[in-house]
ZAMARGU-4260 file (C-alpha; in steps of 0.2 Angstrom, whole numbers, plus 5000, padded with zeros to 4 digits):
<rodrens>
0) 5078/5083/6143 | 5091/5091/6132 | 5086/5087/6114 | 5067/5088/6116 | 5067/5106/6121
5) 5081/5112/6109 | 5074/5124/6095 | 5075/5119/6077 | 5069/5125/6060 | 5057/5119/6046
10) 5062/5128/6030 | 5068/5143/6040 | 5054/5144/6052 | 5060/5143/6070 | 5052/5130/6081
15) 5054/5133/6100 | 5056/5114/6103 | 5055/5098/6095 | 5036/5094/6099 | 5022/5094/6086
20) 5004/5093/6092 | 4998/5080/6079 | 4982/5082/6069 | 4970/5072/6079 | 4952/5075/6072
25) 4940/5081/6086 | 4923/5083/6077 | 4922/5100/6086 | 4917/5110/6071 | 4899/5115/6069
30) 4888/5105/6057 | 4889/5119/6044 | 4908/5117/6044 | 4911/5133/6054 | 4923/5135/6069
35) 4914/5132/6086 | 4918/5140/6103 | 4923/5122/6109 | 4935/5120/6094 | 4944/5137/6098
40) 4945/5132/6117 | 4953/5115/6112 | 4966/5122/6101 | 4970/5136/6113 | 4974/5123/6126
45) 4984/5113/6114 | 4995/5129/6111 | 4996/5132/6129 | 5003/5114/6131 | 5020/5121/6125
50) 5020/5112/6108 | 5030/5121/6095 | 5018/5118/6081 | 4999/5114/6082 | 4991/5106/6067
55) 4973/5109/6063 | 4967/5092/6056 | 4956/5087/6041 | 4951/5103/6034 | 4941/5098/6019
60) 4946/5106/6002 | 4928/5103/5995 | 4911/5099/6001 | 4912/5082/5994 | 4928/5079/6003
65) 4922/5081/6021 | 4924/5065/6031 | 4912/5071/6044 | 4898/5084/6046 | 4908/5090/6060
70) 4924/5094/6050 | 4930/5111/6044 | 4928/5116/6026 | 4939/5128/6016 | 4931/5129/5999
75) 4926/5147/5999 | 4932/5163/6006 | 4918/5164/6018 | 4927/5151/6029 | 4943/5161/6031
80) 4937/5172/6045 | 4932/5157/6056 | 4949/5148/6052 | 4958/5165/6056 | 4950/5165/6073
85) 4956/5148/6077 | 4974/5152/6071 | 4975/5167/6081 | 4970/5157/6097 | 4985/5146/6093
90) 4997/5159/6089 | 4992/5170/6104 | 4998/5156/6115 | 5015/5155/6107 | 5014/5140/6095
95) 5015/5140/6076 | 4998/5136/6067 | 4998/5122/6054 | 4982/5119/6043 | 4981/5101/6037
100) 4971/5100/6020 | 4962/5084/6015 | 4949/5076/6004 | 4941/5060/6011 | 4939/5052/5994
105) 4929/5036/5996 | 4928/5039/6015 | 4919/5056/6013 | 4901/5059/6018 | 4895/5060/6000
110) 4882/5051/5990 | 4894/5050/5976 | 4911/5048/5984 | 4927/5051/5973 | 4938/5036/5970
115) 4953/5034/5959 | 4946/5017/5953 | 4928/5011/5953 | 4925/4994/5963 | 4913/4981/5957
120) 4901/4972/5969 | 4913/4958/5973 | 4927/4970/5977 | 4915/4981/5988 | 4910/4965/5997
125) 4929/4961/6000 | 4931/4979/6007 | 4917/4977/6019 | 4925/4961/6025 | 4942/4969/6028
130) 4932/4983/6038 | 4926/4969/6049 | 4939/4972/6062 | 4936/4990/6062 | 4918/4988/6066
135) 4921/4975/6079 | 4932/4987/6088 | 4916/4996/6093 | 4905/4992/6108 | 4892/4979/6103
140) 4877/4991/6105 | 4885/5003/6092 | 4889/4990/6079 | 4872/4989/6071 | 4871/5007/6065
145) 4889/5007/6060 | 4888/4992/6050 | 4873/4999/6040 | 4883/5015/6038 | 4899/5006/6031
150) 4888/4995/6020 | 4880/5011/6012 | 4897/5019/6011 | 4905/5005/6002 | 4890/5002/5990
155) 4894/5020/5984 | 4911/5015/5978 | 4906/5013/5960 | 4910/5029/5952 | 4928/5032/5945
160) 4934/5050/5945 | 4934/5058/5928 | 4948/5069/5922 | 4938/5085/5926 | 4935/5078/5944
165) 4953/5076/5946 | 4958/5093/5940 | 4944/5100/5951 | 4951/5092/5966 | 4969/5098/5962
170) 4962/5116/5960 | 4952/5114/5976 | 4968/5109/5986 | 4977/5125/5979 | 4962/5136/5983
175) 4961/5130/6001 | 4980/5132/6003 | 4979/5150/5998 | 4964/5153/6010 | 4974/5144/6024
180) 4988/5156/6021 | 4976/5171/6020 | 4969/5165/6037 | 4987/5167/6044 | 4993/5149/6044
185) 5012/5147/6047 | 5012/5131/6039 | 5001/5119/6028 | 5001/5101/6028 | 4993/5088/6015
190) 4985/5073/6022 | 4992/5059/6012 | 4988/5045/6024 | 4974/5035/6033 | 4967/5029/6016
195) 4960/5046/6011 | 4960/5052/5993 | 4978/5056/5991 | 4983/5039/5999 | 4970/5031/5988
200) 4979/5037/5972 | 4996/5031/5979 | 4990/5014/5983 | 4990/5000/5971 | 4976/4992/5980
205) 4964/5007/5977 | 4972/5014/5961 | 4970/5003/5945 | 4969/5017/5933 | 4980/5019/5918
210) 4993/5033/5914 | 4994/5047/5918 | 4986/5044/5935 | 4990/5025/5937 | 4997/5010/5930
215) 5014/5011/5938 | 5022/5017/5954 | 5028/5033/5946 | 5011/5037/5938 | 5002/5034/5955
220) 5012/5048/5962 | 5006/5061/5949 | 4990/5066/5958 | 4999/5071/5974 | 5014/5079/5965
225) 5002/5089/5955 | 4993/5095/5971 | 5010/5100/5978 | 5014/5110/5962 | 4997/5119/5961
230) 4999/5124/5980 | 5017/5130/5976 | 5010/5142/5963 | 4997/5149/5975 | 5006/5151/5991
235) 5022/5161/5995 | 5038/5151/5995 | 5042/5155/6013 | 5026/5145/6019 | 5032/5128/6023
240) 5022/5114/6015 | 5022/5097/6024 | 5015/5080/6020 | 5007/5067/6031 | 5015/5051/6024
245) 5009/5033/6025 | 5025/5023/6027 | 5016/5006/6026 | 4998/5003/6022 | 4999/4986/6031
250) 4987/4977/6018 | 4992/4965/6004 | 4995/4974/5988 | 4995/4991/5997 | 5008/5005/5999
255) 5025/4997/6004 | 5038/5005/6014 | 5050/5004/5999 | 5037/5013/5988 | 5034/5026/6002
260) 5052/5030/6004 | 5054/5033/5985 | 5038/5044/5985 | 5046/5054/5999 | 5061/5057/5989
265) 5050/5064/5975 | 5041/5075/5988 | 5057/5082/5994 | 5062/5086/5976 | 5046/5095/5974
270) 5049/5106/5988 | 5040/5098/6003 | 5047/5105/6019 | 5044/5091/6031 | 5037/5073/6032
275) 5025/5068/6046 | 5025/5049/6046 | 5011/5036/6050 | 5006/5019/6045 | 4990/5009/6041
280) 4972/5014/6035 | 4955/5010/6042 | 4956/4993/6033 | 4972/4988/6042 | 4975/4996/6059
285) 4961/4985/6068 | 4968/4969/6061 | 4973/4960/6077 | 4991/4957/6073 | 4993/4975/6066
290) 4984/4982/6081 | 4996/4973/6092 | 5011/4981/6082 | 5003/4998/6084 | 5001/4996/6103
295) 5020/4996/6105 | 5027/5012/6111 | 5038/5020/6097 | 5033/5007/6084 | 5037/5019/6070
300) 5055/5022/6075 | 5064/5010/6063 | 5053/5015/6048 | 5057/5034/6051 | 5075/5030/6054
305) 5075/5022/6037 | 5066/5037/6029 | 5078/5049/6036 | 5092/5040/6027 | 5084/5045/6011
310) 5078/5063/6014 | 5086/5078/6021 | 5070/5087/6026 | 5064/5085/6044 | 5054/5069/6049
315) 5040/5070/6062 | 5038/5053/6071 | 5021/5048/6078 | 5016/5031/6086 | 5013/5030/6104
320) 5027/5041/6110 | 5021/5038/6128 | 5035/5045/6138 | 5048/5059/6137 | 5062/5046/6139
325) 5056/5037/6124 | 5056/5054/6114 | 5073/5058/6120 | 5080/5041/6115 | 5072/5043/6097
330) 5080/5060/6095 | 5097/5054/6102 | 5097/5039/6090 | 5092/5051/6075 | 5077/5041/6071
335) 5067/5057/6069 | 5069/5075/6070 | 5053/5080/6078 | 5041/5071/6090 | 5023/5071/6086
340) 5011/5069/6100 | 4993/5065/6096 | 4983/5055/6109 | 4997/5058/6123 | 4993/5077/6122
345) 4974/5073/6122 | 4976/5063/6138 | 4987/5075/6147 | 4989/5093/6140 | 5003/5095/6153
350) 5014/5082/6145 | 5027/5094/6140 | 5027/5104/6157 | 5029/5087/6166 | 5043/5082/6154
355) 5052/5097/6159 | 5048/5100/6177 | 5043/5083/6183 | 5026/5076/6188 | 5016/5060/6184
360) 5010/5060/6166 | 4992/5054/6163 | 4995/5041/6149 | 4984/5037/6135 | 4977/5019/6138
365) 4975/5016/6119 | 4956/5012/6122 | 4951/5020/6106 | 4936/5030/6114 | 4942/5046/6106
370) 4942/5037/6088 | 4925/5028/6091 | 4916/5044/6095 | 4921/5054/6080 | 4918/5038/6069
375) 4900/5038/6076 | 4898/5057/6071 | 4901/5063/6089 | 4915/5074/6097 | 4931/5068/6104
380) 4931/5063/6122 | 4945/5055/6131 | 4942/5043/6145 | 4956/5051/6155 | 4947/5067/6156
385) 4937/5071/6172 | 4919/5065/6170 | 4912/5083/6172 | 4923/5088/6157 | 4916/5073/6147
390) 4898/5077/6151 | 4901/5095/6146 | 4907/5091/6129 | 4893/5078/6126 | 4881/5093/6130
395) 4890/5104/6118 | 4890/5091/6105 | 4871/5089/6107 | 4869/5108/6107 | 4879/5110/6091
400) 4870/5095/6083 | 4853/5105/6086 | 4861/5119/6076 | 4861/5130/6091 | 4872/5143/6082
405) 4860/5147/6068 | 4845/5158/6071 | 4831/5163/6060 | 4824/5180/6065 | 4806/5184/6058
410) 4801/5202/6057 | 4783/5206/6050 | 4780/5224/6057 | 4788/5240/6062 | 4785/5236/6080
415) 4795/5220/6077 | 4809/5230/6070 | 4810/5241/6085 | 4810/5226/6097 | 4823/5217/6086
420) 4834/5233/6087 | 4833/5232/6106 | 4837/5214/6107 | 4852/5216/6095 | 4859/5230/6106
425) 4858/5218/6121 | 4869/5204/6113 | 4886/5200/6120 | 4902/5195/6112 | 4899/5176/6114
430) 4887/5178/6100 | 4901/5180/6087 | 4899/5162/6083 | 4881/5163/6078 | 4874/5164/6060
435) 4858/5175/6058 | 4845/5176/6044 | 4833/5190/6045 | 4817/5186/6036 | 4806/5201/6033
440) 4788/5197/6029 | 4779/5211/6020 | 4761/5208/6018 | 4758/5225/6011 | 4746/5230/6025
445) 4758/5242/6035 | 4764/5259/6028 | 4782/5262/6029 | 4787/5244/6033 | 4797/5241/6017
450) 4808/5256/6020 | 4810/5253/6039 | 4815/5235/6035 | 4829/5241/6023 | 4835/5254/6035
455) 4835/5240/6049 | 4845/5228/6038 | 4858/5242/6034 | 4859/5246/6053 | 4861/5228/6059
460) 4875/5225/6047 | 4885/5241/6052 | 4881/5237/6071 | 4886/5219/6071 | 4902/5223/6061
465) 4907/5237/6073 | 4901/5228/6089 | 4905/5210/6086 | 4919/5211/6074 | 4909/5201/6061
470) 4894/5201/6050 | 4886/5184/6048 | 4869/5190/6044 | 4858/5187/6029 | 4843/5198/6025
475) 4829/5190/6015 | 4814/5201/6010 | 4797/5192/6005 | 4783/5203/5998 | 4771/5191/5990
480) 4764/5176/6000 | 4748/5169/6006 | 4753/5161/6023 | 4767/5168/6033 | 4768/5151/6043
485) 4772/5142/6026 | 4786/5155/6022 | 4794/5153/6039 | 4793/5134/6039 | 4801/5134/6021
490) 4816/5143/6028 | 4818/5132/6043 | 4823/5118/6031 | 4840/5126/6031 | 4843/5119/6048
495) 4841/5133/6060 | 4842/5129/6078 | 4833/5145/6084 | 4819/5155/6078 | 4815/5172/6085
500) 4799/5180/6083 | 4793/5196/6091 | 4777/5200/6101 | 4766/5214/6093 | 4749/5208/6098
505) 4742/5209/6081 | 4748/5193/6072 | 4738/5177/6077 | 4748/5167/6065 | 4763/5168/6076
510) 4755/5157/6089 | 4751/5144/6075 | 4770/5145/6070 | 4775/5140/6088 | 4764/5125/6087
515) 4772/5120/6070 | 4790/5122/6073 | 4799/5106/6076 | 4803/5101/6094 | 4822/5102/6092
520) 4821/5120/6087 | 4821/5133/6101 | 4807/5146/6098 | 4811/5163/6106 | 4797/5176/6107
525) 4805/5193/6110 | 4796/5205/6122 | 4798/5223/6128 | 4802/5220/6146 | 4816/5232/6152
530) 4824/5218/6162 | 4828/5204/6149 | 4844/5201/6159 | 4833/5193/6173 | 4829/5176/6168
535) 4817/5163/6176 | 4820/5145/6172 | 4807/5132/6178 | 4816/5115/6176 | 4812/5097/6181
540) 4831/5092/6183 | 4829/5078/6170 | 4843/5076/6157 | 4832/5089/6147 | 4836/5102/6160
545) 4854/5102/6153 | 4850/5108/6136 | 4837/5120/6143 | 4851/5128/6154 | 4863/5127/6139
550) 4851/5138/6129 | 4850/5150/6143 | 4869/5151/6144 | 4870/5153/6125 | 4859/5169/6127
555) 4866/5176/6143 | 4883/5170/6147 | 4895/5184/6147 | 4883/5197/6152 | 4889/5204/6169
560) 4871/5209/6173 | 4863/5192/6169 | 4853/5185/6184 | 4847/5167/6181 | 4834/5160/6193
565) 4831/5141/6193 | 4814/5135/6200 | 4809/5117/6203 | 4792/5110/6208 | 4794/5094/6219
570) 4788/5085/6234 | 4806/5078/6237 | 4818/5093/6240 | 4832/5082/6247 | 4835/5072/6231
575) 4832/5088/6220 | 4847/5096/6230 | 4858/5082/6225 | 4853/5082/6207 | 4855/5101/6206
580) 4873/5100/6213 | 4877/5088/6198 | 4870/5100/6186 | 4880/5115/6193 | 4896/5105/6191
585) 4893/5098/6174 | 4888/5116/6167 | 4902/5125/6177 | 4888/5136/6184 | 4893/5149/6197
590) 4892/5138/6213 | 4881/5151/6221 | 4868/5148/6207 | 4854/5141/6219 | 4838/5131/6215
595) 4822/5138/6222 | 4811/5123/6227 | 4792/5125/6226 | 4783/5111/6235 | 4765/5107/6229
600) 4752/5107/6243 | 4733/5108/6244 | 4727/5121/6231 | 4744/5123/6223 | 4743/5129/6206
605) 4759/5128/6195 | 4755/5142/6183 | 4749/5154/6197 | 4765/5150/6207 | 4776/5154/6192
610) 4767/5169/6188 | 4769/5176/6205 | 4788/5172/6204 | 4790/5180/6188 | 4781/5196/6193
615) 4788/5198/6210 | 4805/5195/6204 | 4804/5207/6190 | 4809/5194/6177 | 4810/5200/6159
620) 4814/5182/6151 | 4808/5165/6154 | 4815/5149/6147 | 4802/5135/6147 | 4802/5117/6141
625) 4789/5113/6127 | 4781/5097/6121 | 4783/5080/6127 | 4789/5077/6144 | 4794/5064/6157
630) 4789/5070/6174 | 4771/5074/6179 | 4776/5092/6184 | 4785/5095/6168 | 4770/5089/6158
635) 4759/5102/6167 | 4772/5115/6163 | 4773/5111/6145 | 4755/5112/6142 | 4743/5125/6149
640) 4755/5133/6161 | 4767/5139/6147 | 4752/5145/6137 | 4745/5155/6152 | 4763/5162/6155
645) 4764/5168/6137 | 4747/5176/6138 | 4748/5185/6155 | 4766/5191/6153 | 4765/5200/6136
650) 4780/5211/6139 | 4792/5196/6143 | 4803/5187/6132 | 4801/5168/6131 | 4813/5154/6125
655) 4803/5138/6122 | 4815/5123/6122 | 4810/5106/6115
</rodrens>
């Protein structure tokens, strides 16, 4: 494996080998476009694979350019910190970090998507027809919702971008590139493929404008070339700027390989440092004959060889490079300068290690499960991963979709402030991913509250910055209101997954609030018990239990002193033990985490049994289910039992999970 592991350069930047981890979109970002813990771990593993460069994909340059509500955004300086954390995880594991910038154009999740040229009803219908193969690639049960989504999306393809829109997007690319550089990116890449906005301007099939943005092959290049120039004016010259290039659109009247090569020459003249080659768009790659072509290992080799004959910058090949032998052959024949691995590294992160040291590579089956998941708004899962890993990612996706990293903290008294301070001090580093809003409700009935609230706000900012290394906290002060429940509910419209209130014994409206909060929002009632680290979790072992325990891990994972006790009420302890073993595996709980079985008998009382367990065990926090339910015991716990526990354990903290 000589050539594959030889070092090389891109515009003076040293690469330790010829492998690039391609930009495979994962859908691991949080719904509010922030970096998630799952995302950091994924790219840390990619860097550990041994690849010389890891490309972070599809970072949107504008809100109206996001292709998913699980994609990153870089339209404001507030996003720099999160991206920097992701980049540090890559660089700490000895890989170069590249940020790919994109605008989805007509594929963006926007009510008014941007298009180079508007499409009339007949043309939109034709586009739906061409997407038929795309939709049929999904399991039958998933097609109905997807078809409705595609129909709605194409119905919005009626608004041609104005001149101001075009200039705004060019400026957005330049601003995002500068932020990527400030976040520590070694390289930046423009996404000019897959049918997104840059490719839409390049394609005669989607760009029917007149000059200066259309009307000729040269004019159709202007949008991309203006973006390149704008970025060059904002980012230092020593930061390589690459381009993800579509070499053949694979549709009638689309981008041809000849036009793509001519454009590549222009890009090189503009200072592009490398070209990352691909083919096809969502309209073409699922056409049966095209899909058969793209299933062949190394299907891009001839096109990239042709491209290399016209440019001198490095060319990255993609396209089912399934084996190290194939990669070596491509390099030996000088059909490409670098090998791009997307799905192969997804299927087997040890691909490079096995290529160098031997071992059977777990190959990508080309089943499209990874693609189907993200197209349906979910996170990437590979069918080659162990089932337990797949289940864990599904759970994390569910937790993130519930906005589990956004918390609304409601404070309405001086005693609330003291409890809030106590809880803040008990936070652990895992909480650096959360975003808080402190809502201070001043009814005017308590002397000194306004001053105490201002002092706490200043303290919390200083404390969080010093202890957690970040300050993701807002402070909102409301002095004039009639109903505090209405004020809180208005703030919940900003998609908070957690709401924290504190027990002071003097605010009956807090009980009303608990009843009004939507079922998918976790209600946390903070108490004053000294042992909040001792947590009691009554659970019914249904699928709901997974999210219940995920909430517990969110609050206590990483605390060395955390003690979680799981309790289950059942008349069938044998089946419960088997169910529990699966939960322990799926959540990667400590194997010693045992399940205490309470067996109902004559005179058995659920609430009394749980009260005894809480008091005798010295538990300072309980995590309970609320509302709805499947099992008979769960229904009992969610009703009068939870209410009794709340009333009779006033010092305890409670998380109520729906």
